[in-house]
Backbone as CSV, one residue per row, in Angstrom:
resi,resn,N_x,N_y,N_z,CA_x,CA_y,CA_z,C_x,C_y,C_z
1,MET,108.042,82.231,95.988,109.082,82.736,95.035,109.027,82.613,93.749
2,GLN,109.192,83.535,92.794,108.836,83.619,91.450,110.301,82.843,90.565
3,ASN,110.194,81.408,90.830,111.500,80.753,90.414,112.020,81.177,88.974
4,ASN,110.842,81.330,88.127,111.163,81.656,86.729,111.857,82.798,86.500
5,ASN,111.431,83.926,87.309,112.105,85.372,87.406,113.508,85.067,87.839
6,GLN,113.838,84.108,88.713,115.068,84.233,89.300,116.209,83.427,88.367
7,THR,115.480,82.445,87.749,116.720,81.750,86.804,116.956,82.148,85.601
8,ASN,115.984,83.170,85.171,116.111,83.508,83.641,116.608,84.917,83.530
9,LYS,117.265,85.383,82.543,117.642,86.868,82.330,116.449,87.741,82.058
10,MET,116.528,88.895,82.330,115.505,89.587,81.988,116.061,91.120,81.893
11,ARG,115.142,91.983,81.232,115.488,93.243,81.117,115.866,93.983,82.364
12,LEU,116.892,94.749,82.670,117.165,95.546,83.775,115.871,96.447,84.275
13,ALA,115.313,97.015,83.372,114.175,97.671,83.852,113.053,97.000,84.310
14,ARG,112.610,95.797,83.874,111.818,95.008,84.264,112.037,94.523,85.618
15,PHE,113.442,94.056,85.893,113.802,93.566,87.184,113.647,94.914,88.383
16,LEU,114.073,95.951,87.735,113.839,97.080,88.964,112.401,97.250,89.187
17,ALA,111.449,97.141,88.013,109.977,97.348,88.341,109.537,96.060,89.402
18,GLN,109.949,94.877,89.085,109.688,93.812,89.875,110.123,93.884,91.364
19,CYS,111.142,94.676,91.571,111.591,94.885,92.829,111.052,95.752,93.502
20,GLY,109.998,96.681,92.931,109.263,97.788,93.528,110.077,99.005,93.563
21,VAL,111.047,99.127,92.624,111.845,100.399,92.745,111.106,101.426,91.905
22,ALA,110.237,101.083,90.778,109.492,102.180,90.094,108.802,101.299,88.872
23,SER,107.856,102.039,88.206,107.402,101.450,87.174,108.282,100.988,86.087
24,ARG,108.136,100.244,85.115,109.061,100.056,83.947,109.589,101.117,83.408
25,ARG,108.735,101.921,82.902,109.025,103.155,82.234,109.824,104.019,83.189
26,ALA,109.583,104.325,84.287,110.046,104.933,85.333,111.662,104.553,85.437
27,SER,111.884,103.181,85.548,112.899,102.405,85.805,113.875,102.677,84.706
28,GLU,113.375,102.652,83.528,114.173,103.130,82.369,115.014,104.401,82.292
29,LYS,114.158,105.310,82.836,114.716,106.619,82.984,115.647,106.606,84.007
30,LEU,115.693,105.962,85.330,116.706,105.613,86.172,118.012,105.380,85.653
31,ILE,117.729,104.055,84.788,118.909,103.668,84.137,119.663,104.639,83.218
32,GLU,118.934,105.373,82.459,119.462,106.508,81.273,120.147,107.364,82.332
33,GLN,119.672,107.754,83.550,120.302,108.924,84.544,121.570,108.298,85.287
34,GLY,121.914,106.964,84.928,122.995,106.477,85.606,123.079,106.155,87.388
35,LYS,121.850,105.884,87.567,121.444,105.533,89.042,121.665,104.130,89.245
36,VAL,121.841,103.232,88.137,121.755,101.812,88.440,123.217,101.274,88.047
37,SER,123.761,100.319,88.816,124.952,99.862,88.391,124.862,98.234,88.500
38,VAL,125.460,97.480,87.570,125.461,96.206,87.557,126.907,95.589,87.599
39,ASN,127.122,94.892,88.591,128.575,94.040,88.918,129.449,95.277,89.059
40,GLY,129.161,96.332,89.603,130.118,97.366,89.948,130.298,98.560,88.783
41,ASN,129.592,98.311,87.631,129.553,99.377,86.572,128.285,99.928,86.317
42,ILE,128.352,101.498,86.297,127.129,102.205,85.745,126.692,101.356,84.538
43,GLU,125.355,101.286,84.514,124.567,100.662,83.261,123.552,101.859,82.984
44,LYS,123.802,102.445,81.773,122.861,103.206,81.249,122.116,102.680,79.828
45,ASN,122.379,101.488,79.559,121.588,100.756,78.584,120.456,100.319,78.856
46,VAL,119.226,100.605,78.494,117.946,100.263,79.123,117.472,98.672,78.307
47,ALA,118.429,98.392,77.439,118.142,97.169,76.838,119.045,95.971,77.419
48,THR,119.621,96.395,78.446,120.811,95.285,79.210,119.821,94.338,79.682
49,ASN,120.106,93.091,79.592,119.793,91.892,80.203,120.482,91.589,81.536
50,VAL,119.774,91.094,82.597,120.397,90.834,83.768,120.094,89.421,84.341
51,ASP,120.783,88.700,85.083,120.428,87.503,85.721,120.315,87.939,87.085
52,PRO,119.021,88.009,87.854,118.802,88.180,89.119,119.447,87.307,89.949
53,GLN,119.902,86.151,89.686,120.560,85.215,90.502,121.803,85.244,90.587
54,LYS,122.550,85.882,89.792,123.948,86.057,89.545,124.526,87.345,89.633
55,ASP,123.885,88.356,89.179,124.478,89.705,88.866,124.163,90.335,90.343
56,LYS,124.939,91.415,90.613,124.892,92.285,91.799,124.431,93.722,91.278
57,ILE,123.192,94.048,91.428,122.462,95.177,90.932,122.250,96.362,92.121
58,LEU,122.864,97.397,91.897,122.590,98.434,92.819,121.966,99.647,92.312
59,TYR,120.944,100.092,93.208,120.396,101.294,92.714,120.602,102.320,93.844
60,ARG,121.103,103.489,93.314,121.750,104.568,94.259,122.657,103.937,95.315
61,GLY,123.396,102.834,94.943,124.350,102.521,95.739,123.958,101.505,97.078
62,LYS,122.741,100.974,96.803,122.070,100.010,97.645,121.689,98.696,96.701
63,GLN,122.301,97.817,97.175,121.637,96.392,96.343,120.420,96.126,96.514
64,ILE,119.654,95.709,95.293,118.387,95.458,95.296,118.100,93.890,95.004
65,LYS,117.211,93.331,95.449,116.926,91.892,95.014,115.438,91.614,95.041
66,LEU,115.010,90.501,94.189,113.869,90.227,94.028,113.084,89.717,95.192
67,GLU,112.032,90.137,95.386,111.297,89.758,96.710,110.151,88.672,96.201
68,GLU,109.603,88.129,97.049,108.396,87.382,96.664,107.287,88.255,96.481
69,PHE,106.573,88.103,95.453,105.356,89.010,95.369,104.185,88.634,96.052
70,VAL,103.645,89.732,96.607,102.565,89.733,97.345,101.311,90.627,96.828
71,TYR,100.187,90.314,97.148,99.036,90.862,96.544,97.891,91.268,97.465
72,TYR,97.473,92.226,97.887,96.412,92.548,98.700,95.307,93.295,98.220
73,ILE,94.120,93.170,98.670,92.916,94.082,98.375,92.426,94.601,99.701
74,LEU,92.248,95.947,99.697,91.933,96.786,100.927,90.846,97.380,100.695
75,ASN,89.912,97.668,101.716,88.753,98.507,101.600,89.364,99.687,102.334
76,LYS,89.650,100.878,101.563,90.092,101.961,101.908,89.249,102.911,102.616
77,PRO,89.766,103.408,103.608,88.576,104.367,104.404,88.826,105.689,103.839
78,VAL,87.864,106.502,104.149,87.967,108.020,103.796,89.044,108.701,104.588
79,GLY,89.945,109.523,104.071,90.835,110.128,104.843,92.403,109.563,104.843
80,TYR,92.532,108.490,104.049,93.831,107.941,103.737,94.162,108.361,102.117
81,LEU,95.574,108.528,102.067,96.231,108.967,100.782,96.581,107.876,100.096
82,CYS,96.426,107.675,98.776,97.435,106.427,98.173,98.609,107.048,97.694
83,SER,99.430,107.065,98.827,100.669,107.330,98.635,101.720,106.661,99.339
84,LEU,103.050,106.764,99.112,104.003,105.858,99.903,104.616,106.635,100.837
85,LYS,104.336,107.837,100.990,104.997,108.770,101.893,104.034,109.636,102.684
86,ALA,104.143,109.962,103.843,103.124,110.566,104.923,103.737,112.141,104.733
87,PHE,102.964,112.877,104.845,103.429,114.397,104.863,102.634,114.842,106.168
88,GLY,103.170,115.381,107.052,102.524,116.121,108.309,101.830,115.130,109.044
89,ASN,100.576,115.459,108.982,99.671,114.275,109.956,98.702,113.462,108.910
90,ASP,99.221,113.467,107.693,98.671,112.733,106.616,98.585,111.185,106.922
91,LYS,97.523,110.369,106.767,97.635,108.970,106.828,97.631,108.440,105.392
92,ILE,98.394,107.407,105.299,98.399,106.662,104.118,98.071,105.214,104.019
93,VAL,97.411,104.753,102.923,97.014,103.343,102.787,97.997,102.243,103.309
94,THR,99.411,102.406,103.046,100.261,101.252,103.300,100.394,101.093,104.751
95,GLN,99.974,102.000,105.861,99.828,102.162,107.087,98.795,100.990,107.481
96,LEU,97.987,100.569,106.751,97.156,99.548,107.315,97.529,98.211,106.786
97,LEU,98.495,98.028,106.280,98.774,96.653,105.577,100.029,96.148,106.718
98,PRO,100.477,94.935,106.464,101.730,94.505,107.285,102.983,95.095,106.749
99,LYS,103.852,95.096,107.759,105.064,95.873,107.398,106.186,94.866,106.873
100,THR,105.893,93.652,106.554,106.644,92.713,106.128,107.631,93.071,104.622
101,GLN,106.626,93.546,103.891,107.128,93.805,102.528,106.656,95.183,102.051
102,ARG,107.392,96.014,101.291,106.905,97.133,100.692,106.066,96.902,99.564
103,VAL,104.849,97.442,99.490,103.835,97.632,98.545,103.400,98.765,98.221
104,TYR,102.887,98.954,97.100,102.235,100.312,96.528,100.990,100.116,96.018
105,PRO,100.142,100.794,96.108,98.890,100.885,95.438,98.782,100.980,93.942
106,VAL,98.078,100.140,93.538,97.597,100.235,92.046,96.384,101.189,91.861
107,GLY,97.046,102.051,90.971,95.902,103.071,90.484,95.656,104.023,92.105
108,ARG,94.510,104.908,91.837,94.407,105.786,93.012,92.952,105.861,93.561
109,LEU,92.723,106.288,94.668,91.481,106.515,95.145,91.854,107.831,95.942
110,ASP,91.122,109.154,95.688,91.291,110.319,96.383,91.035,110.131,97.888
111,LYS,91.478,111.170,98.632,91.591,111.163,99.993,89.970,111.103,100.431
112,ASN,89.118,111.479,99.866,87.787,111.599,100.265,87.049,110.541,99.771
113,SER,87.589,109.537,98.974,86.839,108.188,98.350,87.327,106.997,99.288
114,SER,86.426,106.107,99.143,86.710,104.706,99.726,86.539,103.526,98.827
115,GLY,86.649,102.523,99.511,86.361,101.266,98.600,87.640,100.439,98.336
116,LEU,87.391,99.597,97.116,88.508,98.676,96.674,89.837,99.344,96.382
117,LEU,90.914,98.822,96.639,92.117,99.264,96.413,93.123,98.065,96.446
118,ILE,93.825,97.878,95.348,94.759,96.841,95.096,96.119,97.249,95.401
119,LEU,96.979,96.433,96.199,98.306,96.859,96.499,99.201,95.583,96.335
120,THR,100.330,95.850,95.704,101.307,94.800,95.281,102.450,95.462,95.326
121,ASN,103.668,94.512,95.127,105.038,94.838,94.643,105.367,94.047,93.320
122,ASP,104.413,93.640,92.724,104.620,93.182,91.368,104.457,94.198,90.361
123,GLY,105.591,94.685,89.872,105.537,95.903,89.014,104.687,95.503,87.737
124,ASP,105.065,94.328,86.992,104.474,93.912,85.906,102.762,93.884,86.045
125,LEU,102.365,93.409,87.094,100.895,93.125,87.234,100.382,94.570,87.477
126,ALA,101.073,95.496,88.241,100.483,96.907,88.315,100.301,97.586,87.186
127,MET,101.241,97.383,86.219,101.136,98.073,85.086,100.079,97.670,84.074
128,LYS,99.652,96.071,84.219,98.670,95.606,83.483,97.298,96.045,83.762
129,LEU,97.215,96.107,85.173,95.944,96.709,85.936,95.672,98.131,85.779
130,SER,96.696,99.167,85.826,96.425,100.474,85.598,96.476,100.994,84.163
131,HIS,97.220,100.378,83.378,97.444,100.903,81.969,95.951,100.846,81.281
132,PRO,95.871,102.349,80.713,94.486,102.183,79.978,94.397,101.275,78.844
133,LYS,95.218,100.893,78.191,94.925,100.030,76.919,94.497,98.496,77.375
134,PHE,94.577,98.391,78.766,94.268,96.892,79.431,92.640,97.240,79.485
135,GLU,92.120,98.251,79.536,90.582,98.529,80.019,90.021,97.993,81.121
136,SER,90.769,97.824,82.258,90.262,97.206,83.340,89.203,98.363,83.845
137,LYS,88.022,97.633,84.015,86.855,98.222,84.333,86.483,98.442,85.680
138,LYS,86.086,99.582,86.222,86.080,99.778,87.650,84.588,100.495,87.883
139,VAL,84.195,99.729,89.042,82.478,100.136,89.249,82.624,100.856,90.526
140,TYR,81.730,101.935,90.467,81.681,102.941,91.826,80.350,103.239,91.922
141,GLU,80.101,103.179,93.200,78.501,103.757,93.890,78.839,105.412,94.280
142,VAL,77.980,106.172,93.770,78.112,107.467,94.247,76.897,108.187,94.684
143,LYS,77.209,108.813,95.715,76.055,109.446,96.303,76.104,110.843,96.152
144,LEU,75.029,111.602,95.469,74.931,112.870,95.111,74.599,113.914,96.250
145,ASP,74.587,115.065,96.148,74.143,115.969,97.075,72.703,116.421,96.766
146,LYS,71.987,115.878,95.631,70.742,116.301,95.401,70.169,115.163,94.188
147,PRO,68.834,115.062,94.109,68.447,114.021,93.521,68.920,114.064,91.907
148,CYS,68.916,112.735,91.244,69.385,113.016,89.992,68.128,113.682,88.958
149,THR,68.349,114.559,88.228,67.444,114.980,87.267,67.659,114.171,86.012
150,LYS,66.737,114.102,85.055,66.919,113.757,83.697,68.022,114.455,82.963
151,GLU,68.413,115.644,83.155,69.218,116.350,82.631,70.641,115.946,83.060
152,PHE,70.776,115.572,84.363,71.994,115.087,85.000,72.343,113.696,84.354
153,LEU,71.303,112.828,84.272,71.651,111.456,83.832,71.818,111.393,82.375
154,ASP,71.327,112.275,81.680,71.672,112.359,80.146,73.209,112.877,80.050
155,CYS,73.400,113.838,80.708,74.778,114.718,80.641,75.890,113.592,81.066
156,MET,75.610,112.752,82.034,76.509,111.752,82.454,76.701,110.588,81.317
157,LYS,75.774,110.132,80.769,75.652,108.967,79.810,76.293,109.529,78.545
158,SER,76.074,110.899,78.155,76.697,111.143,76.917,78.126,111.651,77.074
159,GLY,78.852,111.428,78.212,80.344,111.833,78.363,80.373,113.147,78.604
160,VAL,81.530,113.490,79.242,81.841,115.068,79.511,83.399,115.239,79.391
161,MET,83.602,116.240,78.727,84.764,116.756,78.105,85.646,117.291,79.120
162,LEU,86.796,116.836,79.467,87.626,117.206,80.499,89.049,117.575,79.741
163,THR,90.040,117.999,80.540,91.201,118.631,79.843,91.841,117.463,79.386
164,GLU,91.645,116.031,79.766,92.437,115.008,79.156,91.681,114.353,77.950
165,GLY,90.435,114.781,77.661,89.798,114.472,76.703,88.223,114.043,77.224
166,LEU,87.561,113.430,76.415,86.039,112.948,76.551,86.096,111.838,77.654
167,ALA,85.722,112.158,78.806,85.295,111.107,79.777,83.847,110.419,79.629
168,SER,84.227,109.152,79.321,82.855,108.359,79.131,82.667,107.431,80.166
169,VAL,81.384,107.173,80.280,80.722,105.990,81.206,80.441,104.664,80.225
170,ASP,81.084,103.623,80.609,80.882,102.115,80.053,79.411,101.802,80.495
171,LYS,78.927,102.002,81.756,77.746,101.497,82.108,77.145,102.627,83.172
172,PHE,76.037,102.391,83.362,75.241,103.661,84.176,74.092,102.939,84.570
173,GLU,73.875,103.272,85.863,72.513,102.730,86.704,72.261,103.543,87.914
174,LYS,71.149,104.028,87.836,70.413,104.626,88.804,69.925,103.889,90.027
175,LEU,70.512,103.764,91.211,70.159,103.062,92.474,69.115,103.769,93.094
176,SER,69.148,105.056,93.398,67.902,105.560,94.194,67.897,106.877,93.637
177,SER,67.081,107.671,94.382,66.791,109.172,93.924,68.127,110.007,93.772
178,ASN,69.120,109.675,94.698,70.464,110.341,94.632,71.665,109.514,94.636
179,THR,71.401,108.167,94.272,72.609,107.513,94.183,72.690,106.787,92.935
180,ILE,73.881,106.611,92.369,74.126,105.988,90.992,75.305,105.022,91.124
181,GLN,75.379,104.095,90.066,76.364,103.132,89.890,77.006,103.473,88.502
182,ILE,78.326,103.727,88.583,79.054,104.110,87.348,80.020,103.018,87.067
183,THR,80.368,102.472,85.773,81.346,101.758,85.505,82.186,102.443,84.364
184,ILE,83.510,102.548,84.497,84.395,103.285,83.739,85.825,102.288,83.423
185,HIS,86.360,102.533,82.315,87.671,102.092,82.170,88.879,103.092,82.075
186,GLN,88.536,104.337,82.189,89.502,105.242,82.291,89.846,105.551,83.827
187,GLY,90.801,106.078,83.880,91.223,106.283,85.302,92.119,107.707,85.622
188,TRP,91.369,108.808,84.995,91.931,110.142,85.093,91.716,110.578,86.555
189,LYS,92.551,111.745,86.990,92.479,112.182,88.314,91.197,112.602,88.666
190,ARG,90.387,112.129,89.768,89.163,112.509,90.291,88.247,112.686,89.078
191,GLN,88.150,111.712,88.366,87.476,111.641,87.084,86.003,111.759,87.217
192,ILE,85.541,110.962,88.095,84.099,110.738,88.497,83.622,111.970,89.221
193,ARG,84.261,112.517,90.016,83.853,113.789,90.862,83.751,114.972,89.752
194,ARG,84.813,115.070,88.883,84.827,116.193,87.970,83.700,115.935,86.858
195,MET,83.344,114.826,86.451,82.139,114.581,85.624,80.952,114.983,86.180
196,VAL,80.836,114.549,87.570,79.574,114.775,88.312,79.461,116.335,88.591
197,GLU,80.514,116.934,88.807,80.426,118.321,88.802,80.163,119.023,87.464
198,ASN,80.615,118.461,86.371,80.276,119.328,85.287,78.780,118.989,84.750
199,CYS,78.064,118.114,85.399,76.696,117.738,85.088,75.878,118.277,86.078
200,GLY,76.409,119.215,86.991,75.631,119.927,87.903,75.334,119.482,89.232
201,ALA,76.069,118.588,89.694,75.674,117.953,91.065,77.344,117.862,91.685
202,LYS,77.316,117.257,93.179,78.479,117.150,93.402,78.566,115.586,94.252
203,ALA,79.505,114.935,94.283,79.728,113.571,94.872,79.817,113.672,96.323
204,VAL,79.098,113.499,97.127,79.261,113.440,98.735,79.890,112.115,99.177
205,SER,79.526,110.978,98.365,80.210,109.934,98.776,80.643,108.831,97.583
206,LEU,81.771,108.532,97.606,82.254,107.832,96.320,83.011,106.483,96.730
207,ILE,82.392,105.280,96.283,83.049,104.012,97.056,83.354,103.136,95.564
208,ARG,84.445,102.657,95.572,84.704,101.808,94.401,84.307,100.442,94.959
209,ILE,83.646,99.529,94.187,83.142,98.237,94.585,83.715,97.209,93.802
210,SER,84.376,97.440,92.608,84.843,96.390,91.961,85.792,96.971,91.027
211,GLU,87.066,96.147,90.663,87.865,96.529,89.666,88.222,95.357,88.756
212,GLY,88.026,95.150,87.405,88.239,94.042,86.792,87.514,92.765,87.339
213,LYS,88.111,91.751,87.728,87.359,90.672,88.313,87.243,90.730,89.592
214,VAL,87.907,91.711,90.265,87.992,91.732,91.699,86.996,92.470,92.327
215,LYS,86.369,92.093,93.342,85.032,92.745,94.020,85.478,92.965,95.427
216,LEU,84.969,94.216,95.895,85.078,94.337,97.324,84.329,93.341,98.197
217,GLY,83.067,93.026,97.739,82.539,92.107,98.703,82.182,92.595,99.945
218,ASP,82.229,91.713,101.076,81.962,92.229,102.461,83.211,92.711,103.254
219,LEU,84.277,92.864,102.656,85.418,93.365,103.416,85.130,94.708,103.910
220,LYS,85.348,94.691,105.335,84.958,95.959,106.192,85.842,97.144,105.831
221,VAL,85.530,98.099,106.369,86.275,99.331,105.896,87.642,99.410,106.810
222,GLY,88.834,99.527,106.154,89.984,99.610,106.932,90.601,98.078,107.086
223,GLU,89.955,97.157,106.475,90.396,95.783,106.373,90.881,95.498,105.002
224,TYR,92.067,94.415,105.205,92.412,94.081,103.918,92.552,92.531,103.784
225,LYS,92.791,92.048,102.657,92.701,90.484,102.515,94.062,90.172,101.527
226,LYS,94.772,89.121,101.882,95.794,88.665,101.048,95.108,87.773,99.972
227,VAL,95.696,88.100,98.681,95.094,87.127,97.562,96.048,86.684,96.657
228,LYS,95.697,85.861,95.563,96.788,85.509,94.756,96.637,86.199,93.483
229,ARG,97.913,86.009,92.552,97.988,86.751,91.437,96.775,86.422,90.843
230,GLU,96.338,85.203,90.625,95.382,84.810,89.559,94.133,85.274,89.986
231,ASP,93.883,85.644,91.091,92.524,86.445,91.587,92.337,87.800,91.098
232,LEU,93.500,88.368,90.578,93.410,89.703,90.134,93.381,90.000,88.486
233,ILE,93.850,88.953,87.808,93.643,89.250,86.451,92.938,87.876,85.705
């Protein structure tokens, strides 16, 4: 248990984030919307401090408490969604982990991509790993539907203009005639697939092999490993 979090006062939004209710920014919105009460009173001030050990805090009428933080790395298989809810016959990544505590994925891999995925209930860590300003570098191996041409390689290296802005590559390596390794720090939706398509090819396989200091290593597809916080940052 994170004793320092249990004995010291903290911002209400931070408490909600650490309980896994939502990100800190989203938690602030929940507070402003009057969905959180402290000791029986609706609290709409995002600057309010609470003592998790003494105060009774409810979200939508249900008491929430700090849980022990847990951290997993998963080798996500193709066909699984990075979501907390399954719709229809969809499979979600949390189905591959123990059911003892609620965790959520840090960042995303699209349904057709595989590889390293971090999951936790530590909202602060999730923000640090996923926020662009921390520039957590992610490395991918991408297999293309055709051999790499010089024009394709030049296009990728120079960056591709997407709707969000200029998608850039931090490091680029050609592994074989149709396989490349890309390092990026941005994390826009389907970014690499869109970059590849804008440069005239398609990604038939996309595997994330590392993120920050964490490496996929020999973890098999569909398997997970419990790690420590210091292993991730």
